[in-house]
VOPAGU-2260 file (C-alpha; in pm, 1 decimal, decimal comma):
REM VOPAGU-2260
SITE   aa  ch    i         X         Y         Z
SITE  MET   A    0      23,9      -3,8      44,6
SITE  ILE   A    1     119,6     319,1     -49,7
SITE  HIS   A    2     -25,1     638,1     205,0
SITE  VAL   A    3     -23,8     969,5      34,7
SITE  ALA   A    4     -25,0    1324,3     218,6
SITE  LEU   A    5    -209,4    1627,4     146,4
SITE  LEU   A    6    -100,6    1994,8     281,3
SITE  GLY   A    7    -354,4    2216,9     188,6
SITE  PHE   A    8    -742,3    2170,7     205,1
SITE  GLY   A    9    -883,1    2434,4       6,1
SITE  VAL   A   10   -1029,0    2407,2    -373,1
SITE  VAL   A   11    -750,0    2205,1    -494,6
SITE  GLY   A   12    -659,7    2013,9    -184,5
SITE  SER   A   13    -980,4    1868,2    -172,9
SITE  GLY   A   14   -1100,8    1829,8    -504,2
SITE  THR   A   15    -782,1    1602,0    -534,2
SITE  ALA   A   16    -917,7    1413,6    -231,6
SITE  GLU   A   17   -1262,9    1385,4    -398,2
SITE  VAL   A   18   -1024,0    1256,1    -734,4
SITE  LEU   A   19    -812,7    1027,3    -524,8
SITE  THR   A   20   -1145,8     835,8    -315,2
SITE  GLN   A   21   -1418,4     891,4    -656,4
SITE  ASN   A   22   -1180,9     744,5    -892,1
SITE  LYS   A   23   -1010,3     469,8    -656,4
SITE  ALA   A   24   -1022,9     171,2    -823,4
SITE  ILE   A   25    -870,7     340,3   -1169,1
SITE  ILE   A   26    -621,9     492,5   -1026,4
SITE  GLU   A   27    -523,4     174,0    -810,1
SITE  LYS   A   28    -481,3     -37,3   -1096,5
SITE  LYS   A   29    -292,9     161,7   -1293,3
SITE  VAL   A   30     -17,2     218,0    -944,6
SITE  GLY   A   31     -44,7    -115,4    -914,7
SITE  ARG   A   32    -113,8     -81,9    -561,1
SITE  PRO   A   33    -419,5      13,2    -298,6
SITE  VAL   A   34    -347,0     404,5    -179,1
SITE  ASN   A   35    -415,5     545,6      49,5
SITE  ILE   A   36    -438,5     906,1     209,6
SITE  LYS   A   37    -323,0     897,7     540,8
SITE  TYR   A   38    -345,1    1283,5     672,1
SITE  ILE   A   39    -467,7    1611,9     554,2
SITE  LEU   A   40    -233,6    1903,0     678,0
SITE  ASP   A   41    -464,4    2232,1     736,8
SITE  LEU   A   42    -500,6    2476,4    1030,2
SITE  ARG   A   43    -895,4    2396,2    1047,0
SITE  ASP   A   44   -1110,2    2171,8    1118,3
SITE  PHE   A   45   -1314,0    2002,8     871,3
SITE  PRO   A   46   -1588,6    1818,0    1088,9
SITE  ASP   A   47   -1855,6    1811,5     839,6
SITE  SER   A   48   -1626,5    1632,2     516,6
SITE  PRO   A   49   -1585,8    1277,5     485,8
SITE  PHE   A   50   -1206,6    1346,5     530,4
SITE  GLY   A   51   -1232,9    1539,1     830,9
SITE  GLY   A   52   -1103,3    1250,0    1040,8
SITE  LEU   A   53    -781,9    1258,5     807,9
SITE  VAL   A   54    -688,5    1647,8     931,9
SITE  VAL   A   55    -395,1    1693,2    1130,0
SITE  HIS   A   56    -237,2    2002,6    1232,9
SITE  ASP   A   57     136,2    1954,8    1275,7
SITE  PHE   A   58     377,6    1906,9     994,9
SITE  ASN   A   59     605,5    1677,7    1142,0
SITE  THR   A   60     315,8    1444,8    1204,1
SITE  ILE   A   61     371,0    1417,7     790,5
SITE  VAL   A   62     745,4    1440,1     779,3
SITE  ASN   A   63     802,2    1163,7    1064,3
SITE  ASP   A   64     600,5     950,2     939,4
SITE  PRO   A   65     803,9     690,8     756,2
SITE  GLU   A   66     464,5     501,6     586,8
SITE  VAL   A   67     420,4     828,6     381,2
SITE  SER   A   68     636,6     804,8      79,0
SITE  VAL   A   69     438,8    1054,6    -165,8
SITE  VAL   A   70     256,2    1419,7     -61,2
SITE  ALA   A   71      63,8    1687,7    -267,7
SITE  GLU   A   72     143,6    2056,0    -177,9
SITE  MET   A   73    -158,1    2253,4    -238,4
SITE  MET   A   74    -114,7    2518,8     -13,3
SITE  GLY   A   75     -61,6    2800,4    -206,2
SITE  GLY   A   76     199,9    3111,5    -147,9
SITE  SER   A   77     586,6    3084,1    -135,8
SITE  HIS   A   78     605,2    3034,1     256,5
SITE  PRO   A   79     554,1    2740,1     401,4
SITE  ALA   A   80     526,7    2560,8     117,4
SITE  TYR   A   81     847,9    2535,5      29,7
SITE  ASP   A   82     986,6    2517,5     347,8
SITE  PHE   A   83     749,1    2240,7     334,8
SITE  THR   A   84     815,1    2071,5      57,7
SITE  LEU   A   85    1185,4    2115,1      92,5
SITE  ALA   A   86    1163,9    1924,7     413,6
SITE  CYS   A   87     956,8    1627,2     265,0
SITE  LEU   A   88    1171,6    1569,6     -42,2
SITE  LYS   A   89    1471,1    1558,2     206,7
SITE  ALA   A   90    1297,1    1280,8     419,4
SITE  GLY   A   91    1265,5    1095,2     134,2
SITE  LYS   A   92     971,5    1212,2      13,2
SITE  SER   A   93     875,9    1221,8    -395,5
SITE  VAL   A   94     658,2    1606,0    -383,8
SITE  VAL   A   95     375,1    1664,7    -669,0
SITE  THR   A   96     238,6    2067,7    -640,2
SITE  SER   A   97     -39,2    2309,5    -793,7
SITE  ASN   A   98     198,0    2626,3    -641,2
SITE  LYS   A   99     325,4    2752,1    -952,7
SITE  GLU   A  100     494,3    3062,3    -694,9
SITE  VAL   A  101     723,0    2786,5    -551,6
SITE  VAL   A  102     833,7    2607,0    -855,8
SITE  ALA   A  103     874,7    2942,7   -1027,6
SITE  ASN   A  104    1106,3    3069,3    -746,9
SITE  PHE   A  105    1236,2    2795,9    -586,0
SITE  GLY   A  106    1245,5    2502,0    -888,0
SITE  THR   A  107    1599,6    2459,7    -939,7
SITE  GLU   A  108    1646,6    2384,8    -571,2
SITE  LEU   A  109    1413,5    2147,4    -540,3
SITE  LEU   A  110    1431,5    1923,1    -809,4
SITE  ALA   A  111    1817,8    1913,1    -746,1
SITE  VAL   A  112    1735,3    1840,8    -366,4
SITE  ALA   A  113    1451,7    1568,9    -515,4
SITE  ARG   A  114    1753,7    1403,9    -779,1
SITE  GLU   A  115    1998,2    1417,2    -441,6
SITE  ASN   A  116    1747,3    1189,0    -227,6
SITE  GLY   A  117    1616,5     965,0    -514,5
SITE  VAL   A  118    1262,9    1091,6    -519,6
SITE  SER   A  119    1041,2    1334,0    -726,7
SITE  TYR   A  120     917,2    1671,5    -749,1
SITE  LEU   A  121     621,2    1707,6   -1034,9
SITE  PHE   A  122     417,3    1989,1   -1079,5
SITE  GLU   A  123     210,9    1927,6   -1360,3
SITE  ALA   A  124     -97,6    2170,1   -1201,3
SITE  SER   A  125     155,1    2454,1   -1168,8
SITE  VAL   A  126      69,2    2563,1   -1510,8
SITE  GLY   A  127    -262,7    2536,9   -1761,8
SITE  GLY   A  128    -514,2    2385,3   -1476,2
SITE  GLY   A  129    -614,9    2078,1   -1583,6
SITE  ILE   A  130    -433,9    2096,9   -1914,7
SITE  PRO   A  131    -136,7    1860,9   -1974,0
SITE  ILE   A  132     167,8    2070,8   -2070,1
SITE  ILE   A  133     466,4    2022,0   -1876,9
SITE  ARG   A  134     444,2    1606,5   -1930,9
SITE  PRO   A  135     417,8    1661,0   -2249,9
SITE  LEU   A  136     755,3    1900,2   -2280,5
SITE  ARG   A  137     960,8    1672,7   -2056,9
SITE  GLU   A  138     800,5    1326,1   -2252,7
SITE  ASP   A  139     623,8    1432,4   -2613,6
SITE  LEU   A  140     837,4    1645,2   -2707,2
SITE  ALA   A  141    1129,8    1525,7   -2557,6
SITE  SER   A  142    1270,8    1488,8   -2917,0
SITE  ASN   A  143    1192,5    1791,5   -3020,7
SITE  ASN   A  144    1349,9    2138,7   -3052,7
SITE  VAL   A  145    1111,1    2393,3   -2862,7
SITE  THR   A  146    1153,5    2746,8   -3025,3
SITE  ALA   A  147     902,5    2909,8   -2858,8
SITE  ILE   A  148     580,6    2909,3   -2668,5
SITE  SER   A  149     337,9    3125,4   -2653,0
SITE  GLY   A  150      11,9    3161,1   -2418,1
SITE  ILE   A  151    -336,3    3234,0   -2258,5
SITE  LEU   A  152    -209,5    3124,3   -1893,4
SITE  ASN   A  153    -477,2    3315,8   -1642,3
SITE  GLY   A  154    -807,1    3246,3   -1727,1
SITE  THR   A  155    -924,1    3539,3   -1450,7
SITE  THR   A  156    -783,2    3843,0   -1750,4
SITE  ASN   A  157    -904,7    3577,9   -2041,7
SITE  TYR   A  158   -1225,4    3624,3   -1910,5
SITE  ILE   A  159   -1165,0    3976,3   -1880,2
SITE  LEU   A  160   -1111,5    4057,3   -2195,0
SITE  THR   A  161   -1291,8    3847,8   -2372,8
SITE  ARG   A  162   -1594,1    4056,7   -2189,6
SITE  MET   A  163   -1453,2    4368,9   -2311,9
SITE  ASP   A  164   -1426,9    4202,9   -2659,0
SITE  THR   A  165   -1776,8    4090,5   -2733,6
SITE  GLU   A  166   -1989,9    4339,6   -2507,8
SITE  GLY   A  167   -1777,6    4694,8   -2533,1
SITE  ALA   A  168   -1747,9    4646,0   -2106,3
SITE  SER   A  169   -1537,1    4880,6   -1941,8
SITE  PHE   A  170   -1188,8    4657,3   -1744,6
SITE  ASP   A  171   -1326,0    4808,7   -1370,3
SITE  GLU   A  172   -1698,5    4705,0   -1484,0
SITE  VAL   A  173   -1603,6    4346,5   -1571,3
SITE  LEU   A  174   -1343,2    4342,6   -1296,5
SITE  LYS   A  175   -1647,1    4358,1   -1058,4
SITE  ASP   A  176   -1846,6    4064,4   -1229,9
SITE  ALA   A  177   -1518,6    3858,4   -1211,8
SITE  GLN   A  178   -1472,4    3913,5    -851,3
SITE  ARG   A  179   -1890,9    3811,2    -803,4
SITE  LEU   A  180   -1856,4    3500,7   -1001,1
SITE  GLY   A  181   -1532,6    3382,6    -808,0
SITE  TYR   A  182   -1299,6    3421,2   -1076,3
SITE  ALA   A  183   -1116,8    3712,5   -1001,7
SITE  GLU   A  184    -988,2    3796,4    -621,5
SITE  ALA   A  185   -1030,0    4053,8    -406,3
SITE  ASN   A  186    -710,2    4154,0    -441,6
SITE  PRO   A  187    -674,0    4089,1    -796,7
SITE  ALA   A  188    -340,7    4249,9    -874,7
SITE  ALA   A  189    -107,5    3880,1    -890,7
SITE  ASP   A  190    -384,2    3799,6   -1197,2
SITE  VAL   A  191    -456,6    4145,6   -1402,0
SITE  GLU   A  192     -76,0    4315,1   -1305,5
SITE  GLY   A  193      43,0    3968,0   -1476,8
SITE  LEU   A  194     237,5    3846,1   -1219,4
SITE  ASP   A  195      32,0    3478,3   -1177,4
SITE  ALA   A  196      85,2    3434,6   -1609,7
SITE  ALA   A  197     467,5    3568,4   -1555,9
SITE  ARG   A  198     510,1    3248,4   -1338,8
SITE  LYS   A  199     398,5    2956,3   -1507,7
SITE  THR   A  200     620,7    3188,1   -1816,6
SITE  VAL   A  201     869,5    3118,9   -1610,7
SITE  ILE   A  202     831,2    2714,4   -1590,3
SITE  LEU   A  203     777,1    2664,6   -1948,9
SITE  ALA   A  204    1083,8    2856,3   -2015,4
SITE  ALA   A  205    1281,8    2641,3   -1797,0
SITE  MET   A  206    1086,6    2326,2   -1921,5
SITE  ALA   A  207    1105,1    2425,6   -2303,7
SITE  PHE   A  208    1489,1    2517,2   -2286,5
SITE  GLY   A  209    1645,3    2393,7   -1914,7
SITE  LYS   A  210    1679,2    2729,9   -1751,3
SITE  ARG   A  211    1503,9    2927,2   -1513,6
SITE  ILE   A  212    1528,8    3315,2   -1518,7
SITE  ASP   A  213    1396,8    3503,2   -1215,4
SITE  PRO   A  214    1021,5    3586,7   -1242,5
SITE  ASN   A  215    1043,6    3881,2   -1086,6
SITE  THR   A  216    1334,5    4034,5   -1374,6
SITE  ILE   A  217    1131,5    3896,0   -1651,4
SITE  LEU   A  218     936,6    4207,7   -1848,4
SITE  CYS   A  219     592,2    4200,2   -1697,2
SITE  GLU   A  220     285,4    4406,6   -1840,5
SITE  GLY   A  221     -75,0    4337,7   -1729,6
SITE  ILE   A  222    -426,1    4465,6   -1846,2
SITE  THR   A  223    -497,7    4745,2   -1640,9
SITE  LYS   A  224    -423,5    4972,7   -1890,5
SITE  ILE   A  225    -620,6    4835,8   -2147,4
SITE  THR   A  226    -929,5    5030,4   -2233,5
SITE  THR   A  227   -1268,3    4971,0   -2414,0
SITE  ALA   A  228   -1157,7    5155,8   -2702,1
SITE  ASP   A  229    -836,5    4928,9   -2739,2
SITE  SER   A  230   -1063,0    4642,3   -2757,0
SITE  GLU   A  231   -1252,5    4767,9   -3036,9
SITE  LEU   A  232    -997,5    4888,0   -3233,4
SITE  ALA   A  233    -825,1    4551,8   -3212,7
SITE  LYS   A  234   -1203,2    4416,4   -3344,0
SITE  GLU   A  235   -1211,8    4650,0   -3614,2
SITE  MET   A  236    -883,8    4534,1   -3731,9
SITE  GLY   A  237    -985,5    4159,1   -3727,2
SITE  TYR   A  238    -754,3    4021,3   -3366,4
SITE  ALA   A  239    -835,4    4031,2   -3039,1
SITE  ILE   A  240    -647,7    4126,8   -2736,8
SITE  LYS   A  241    -491,3    3824,6   -2512,4
SITE  LEU   A  242    -271,9    3832,1   -2246,9
SITE  ILE   A  243       7,6    3619,6   -2359,6
SITE  GLY   A  244     279,1    3459,2   -2166,3
SITE  TYR   A  245     588,3    3413,4   -2411,0
SITE  THR   A  246     937,0    3254,9   -2453,3
SITE  THR   A  247    1118,6    3227,9   -2705,6
SITE  ARG   A  248    1567,0    3223,5   -2770,7
SITE  VAL   A  249    1662,7    3544,7   -2914,2
SITE  GLU   A  250    2053,6    3507,6   -3083,7
SITE  GLY   A  251    2076,4    3224,1   -2851,0
SITE  LYS   A  252    1962,3    3352,4   -2540,8
SITE  ILE   A  253    1630,1    3303,7   -2351,5
SITE  LEU   A  254    1336,8    3527,6   -2383,7
SITE  ALA   A  255    1036,9    3505,0   -2103,8
SITE  MET   A  256     788,3    3802,2   -2126,5
SITE  VAL   A  257     461,9    3845,9   -2068,6
SITE  SER   A  258     231,9    4145,8   -2208,8
SITE  PRO   A  259    -119,8    4207,4   -2375,8
SITE  ARG   A  260    -105,2    4102,3   -2724,4
SITE  LEU   A  261    -337,7    4150,1   -3060,4
SITE  VAL   A  262    -420,0    3797,5   -3206,1
SITE  PRO   A  263    -464,5    3726,9   -3531,4
SITE  LEU   A  264    -819,7    3560,4   -3664,3
SITE  GLY   A  265    -583,5    3293,7   -3817,8
SITE  ASN   A  266    -391,9    3178,3   -3466,9
SITE  PRO   A  267    -556,3    2916,3   -3280,0
SITE  ILE   A  268    -520,7    3126,8   -2917,7
SITE  HIS   A  269    -751,4    3391,3   -3112,2
SITE  GLY   A  270   -1098,1    3191,5   -3031,5
SITE  VAL   A  271    -973,9    3093,2   -2680,7
SITE  ASN   A  272   -1238,2    3276,9   -2447,0
SITE  GLY   A  273   -1370,7    3341,9   -2125,1
SITE  VAL   A  274   -1159,9    3119,1   -1835,9
SITE  PHE   A  275   -1029,0    2879,9   -2060,1
SITE  ASN   A  276    -654,8    2866,8   -2130,1
SITE  GLY   A  277    -479,0    2815,3   -2436,5
SITE  ILE   A  278     -88,0    2753,3   -2523,2
SITE  LEU   A  279     113,8    2693,4   -2854,3
SITE  VAL   A  280     442,8    2499,7   -2838,4
SITE  THR   A  281     648,7    2561,9   -3130,3
SITE  ALA   A  282     906,8    2290,6   -3248,7
SITE  ASP   A  283    1109,1    2180,2   -3497,9
SITE  MET   A  284    1027,6    1868,6   -3559,5
SITE  VAL   A  285     617,2    1829,3   -3479,6
SITE  GLY   A  286     584,0    2198,1   -3568,3
SITE  GLN   A  287     266,5    2378,5   -3343,7
SITE  VAL   A  288     102,6    2191,7   -3106,4
SITE  MET   A  289    -180,0    2328,2   -2950,2
SITE  PHE   A  290    -345,2    2251,4   -2524,3
SITE  TYR   A  291    -659,7    2372,7   -2516,9
SITE  GLY   A  292    -860,6    2337,3   -2207,4
SITE  PRO   A  293    -997,6    2483,0   -1826,0
SITE  GLY   A  294    -723,9    2670,9   -1666,8
SITE  ALA   A  295    -779,2    2705,0   -1325,8
SITE  GLY   A  296   -1083,3    2515,7   -1126,5
SITE  LYS   A  297   -1134,8    2260,4    -856,1
SITE  LEU   A  298   -1143,8    1945,4   -1017,1
SITE  PRO   A  299    -911,0    2032,1   -1360,5
SITE  THR   A  300    -644,3    2121,9   -1159,1
SITE  ALA   A  301    -719,6    1823,5    -884,0
SITE  SER   A  302    -681,7    1601,3   -1183,7
SITE  ALA   A  303    -329,8    1677,2   -1297,7
SITE  VAL   A  304    -269,3    1731,3    -927,5
SITE  ALA   A  305    -373,5    1346,8    -952,3
SITE  GLY   A  306    -171,6    1237,3   -1250,8
SITE  ASP   A  307     121,5    1343,1   -1066,3
SITE  LEU   A  308      31,1    1121,0    -810,2
SITE  ILE   A  309       3,6     862,6   -1033,4
SITE  ASP   A  310     309,3     924,3   -1204,1
SITE  VAL   A  311     526,8     907,3    -895,5
SITE  MET   A  312     348,0     581,0    -734,6
SITE  ALA   A  313     358,4     412,1   -1061,6
SITE  HIS   A  314     764,6     504,9   -1057,5
SITE  THR   A  315     828,8     429,9    -705,4
SITE  PRO   A  316    1076,4     305,1    -624,8
SITE  ALA   A  317    1186,1     256,2   -1007,9
SITE  GLY   A  318    1310,0     558,6   -1036,5
SITE  ILE   A  319    1358,8     950,9   -1084,8
SITE  ILE   A  320    1097,6    1098,2   -1296,8
SITE  SER   A  321    1165,2    1508,1   -1218,8
SITE  PRO   A  322    1266,5    1756,0   -1512,9
SITE  VAL   A  323    1571,8    1842,2   -1495,2
SITE  TRP   A  324    1696,9    2270,0   -1517,2
SITE  VAL   A  325    1956,2    2498,0   -1430,3
SITE  ASP   A  326    1910,5    2875,8   -1319,6
SITE  ALA   A  327    1977,8    3081,0   -1629,2
SITE  GLU   A  328    2302,2    3309,1   -1569,6
SITE  PRO   A  329    2300,3    3668,4   -1682,0
SITE  ALA   A  330    2452,9    3646,6   -2047,6
SITE  GLU   A  331    2229,8    3333,4   -2123,8
SITE  ILE   A  332    1913,0    3593,4   -2086,9
SITE  ALA   A  333    1756,2    3803,8   -2364,8
SITE  ASP   A  334    1695,5    4194,2   -2326,0
SITE  PRO   A  335    1368,5    4271,9   -2412,7
SITE  ASP   A  336    1446,0    4533,1   -2578,1
SITE  THR   A  337    1589,3    4289,9   -2876,7
SITE  HIS   A  338    1279,1    4106,7   -2881,8
SITE  VAL   A  339    1159,8    4173,4   -3306,6
SITE  CYS   A  340     724,8    4177,1   -3342,1
SITE  ARG   A  341     472,5    4386,2   -3495,8
SITE  HIS   A  342     330,7    4660,6   -3268,8
SITE  LEU   A  343     -52,0    4838,6   -3273,0
SITE  VAL   A  344      30,9    5191,3   -3213,3
SITE  VAL   A  345    -198,6    5466,4   -3153,4
SITE  PHE   A  346     -89,9    5839,5   -3155,8
SITE  ASP   A  347    -351,5    6127,3   -3048,6
SITE  THR   A  348    -309,5    6406,1   -3364,1
SITE  SER   A  349    -501,8    6522,1   -3649,0
SITE  ASP   A  350    -258,7    6470,9   -3905,4
SITE  GLU   A  351    -489,9    6240,4   -4099,0
SITE  SER   A  352    -163,7    6227,3   -4382,9
SITE  ALA   A  353      63,2    6104,2   -4089,5
SITE  GLY   A  354     343,6    6175,1   -4352,2
SITE  HIS   A  355     552,7    6284,7   -4055,9
SITE  LEU   A  356     486,4    5894,8   -3905,6
SITE  LYS   A  357     523,1    5692,9   -4260,7
SITE  THR   A  358     857,1    5901,0   -4280,0
SITE  VAL   A  359     960,2    5745,4   -3883,9
SITE  PHE   A  360     782,9    5436,3   -3879,8
SITE  GLY   A  361     857,7    5341,6   -4283,6
SITE  GLY   A  362     534,4    5102,8   -4363,2
SITE  LEU   A  363     241,3    5130,6   -4163,9
SITE  ASN   A  364     -44,2    4871,3   -4198,4
SITE  ALA   A  365    -405,4    4837,7   -4067,7
SITE  VAL   A  366    -397,6    5233,6   -4067,0
SITE  HIS   A  367    -693,0    5353,4   -3848,4
SITE  TYR   A  368    -781,2    5718,7   -3867,4
SITE  THR   A  369   -1038,7    5888,5   -3610,9
SITE  GLU   A  370   -1166,1    6123,9   -3366,6
SITE  GLY   A  371    -805,4    6263,0   -3305,2
SITE  ARG   A  372    -626,8    5947,1   -3306,6
SITE  PHE   A  373    -447,5    5763,9   -3562,7
SITE  SER   A  374    -357,1    5420,1   -3549,0
SITE  PHE   A  375    -122,6    5178,9   -3739,4
SITE  ILE   A  376      28,7    4838,7   -3722,7
SITE  THR   A  377     428,4    4858,7   -3752,7
SITE  GLU   A  378     653,1    4604,8   -3954,3
SITE  GLU   A  379     807,8    4391,8   -3768,3
SITE  MET   A  380    1091,4    4565,5   -3547,4
SITE  SER   A  381    1246,0    4514,9   -3206,6
SITE  GLU   A  382    1119,9    4681,5   -2915,5
SITE  GLY   A  383    1408,0    4909,4   -2836,6
SITE  GLU   A  384    1377,4    5055,1   -3212,0
SITE  VAL   A  385    1005,4    5104,8   -3125,0
SITE  LYS   A  386    1055,9    5267,2   -2855,1
SITE  ALA   A  387    1337,6    5488,2   -2995,5
SITE  LYS   A  388    1078,6    5632,8   -3286,7
SITE  ILE   A  389     761,5    5625,4   -3054,3
SITE  ALA   A  390     951,7    5928,6   -2851,2
SITE  SER   A  391    1137,6    6107,9   -3201,5
SITE  VAL   A  392     795,6    6140,9   -3311,5
SITE  GLY   A  393     669,6    6419,3   -3059,5
SITE  TYR   A  394     286,4    6312,7   -3073,1
SITE  PRO   A  395     159,1    6218,9   -2747,9
SITE  LEU   A  396     147,6    5806,0   -2699,1
SITE  VAL   A  397    -233,4    5659,5   -2658,7
SITE  THR   A  398    -163,2    5292,5   -2653,9
SITE  ARG   A  399     113,4    5059,9   -2815,1
SITE  ILE   A  400       2,0    4681,5   -2825,9
SITE  ARG   A  401     217,4    4413,7   -2906,0
SITE  VAL   A  402     105,5    4181,3   -3211,2
SITE  LEU   A  403     162,0    3794,1   -3175,0
C-alpha cells in the first residue's frame, strides 16, 4: 500500500481528495497497489467533511512518518509551502504540487534536492490547470527543439478581455463581475498585473530550454491599461487582445515576457475565450501543437495533481522522473529590447495624412484614423527600435500593444 499526505485542504486540496476517492479503482489499477490518503494538513478542522478524520495540524506528523512516501502540496504562496516541500524531499518523500509560485521561485533548488534524495518533484498542475503541458514538454516533445511557446495562462484576465471584446464593457465593470463570480480574488493584482502568468511563463521557459529565469526580472505588463477603445480597435482590425505569456530564444539567449498582445484571427489562441487557457508550442520536428482546456477550477486542477501522484506512485521506487533544469546565468537571458515583433501604435494627433509618421516608421499597416487618433500596425521591429521611434515622433502616445 502507498500512503499519501495532502498539504492544504482548500479548493485544489479537497478536489484532489475527491479525485483520489471517486476514481480510486482506476488509480489503483494504474499504480498497481492500494493507495491510501493517510493525512491532510490544514490549520482548520473539517468536521462535516468525509475526510475530516484525516486532518492534522502539525506538519511534523507527516514528515516524520516513514509510511508516507508521496506528498501533494496545494497550500499556495511561498511559505511555508517551500519549507514543507524541502523538508519532505530531504526526508525521502516525493512531492507533487499545483503551486506555481514555489516552482517558479525555488524550482531549481527543489529539483536538485529531489535528485539528491532519490525522489521526484512534479508540478503538472502549476501551469494550465487541468491542461497537460508539463508532461508533454518533458516526454512527448522530448526529441524536439522547442523554439517558442505562447499562451493564455490566466483565466481571470482572459475572462475580462473576452467580455470587453464581445460586450464592449469596461475593464473596471468586468473586473467587478469577475470578483462577484469568484473568477477574481478580492485583491486581483497577481492576475490583472500579469504576475501569475509570469510565474507560469518562467516554468514553461525552464521546461523548454532547461534554464530558469527569476520571475521577478522578466518584462511583465498586465491588462489594467487596456481600454474599451483598444478592444474595439483590435476587433475592427481583425484581432483579439489576449494576455500572452511568451518565451523563445533570441540569438541563443532566452527571452520570457508577459504582455497584452493582438492575436490574429488565424492563430488558434484567438478563439480561446472566457476562463479557458490555450498554449501553443512551436518545435522543430512536430511544428505547432496546441493545448487547450480549463486553466483553473477545483476538479480540473485536482485532476492534474492526481495525474502526477499516479506517475510518482507507478514509478516508486523504480527511479526519479523529475524534470531537469538549472538557473540561467545573466549572460544567457535576452534583453527584452531585442525582441522583434509588430506593434499596434496609437497616437493622439489630427494629422490625417500622417506624413511624419510614415517617414519615421516606414510601412504602416491597418491604418485607422478617428476622432483625432491615428492608429497603425508597424512592420516587424525590435522593442528598442519601436520605443525610440515613438519617442522621436513628438505626438502623444495613446497605446502600444504588441502583435503575436
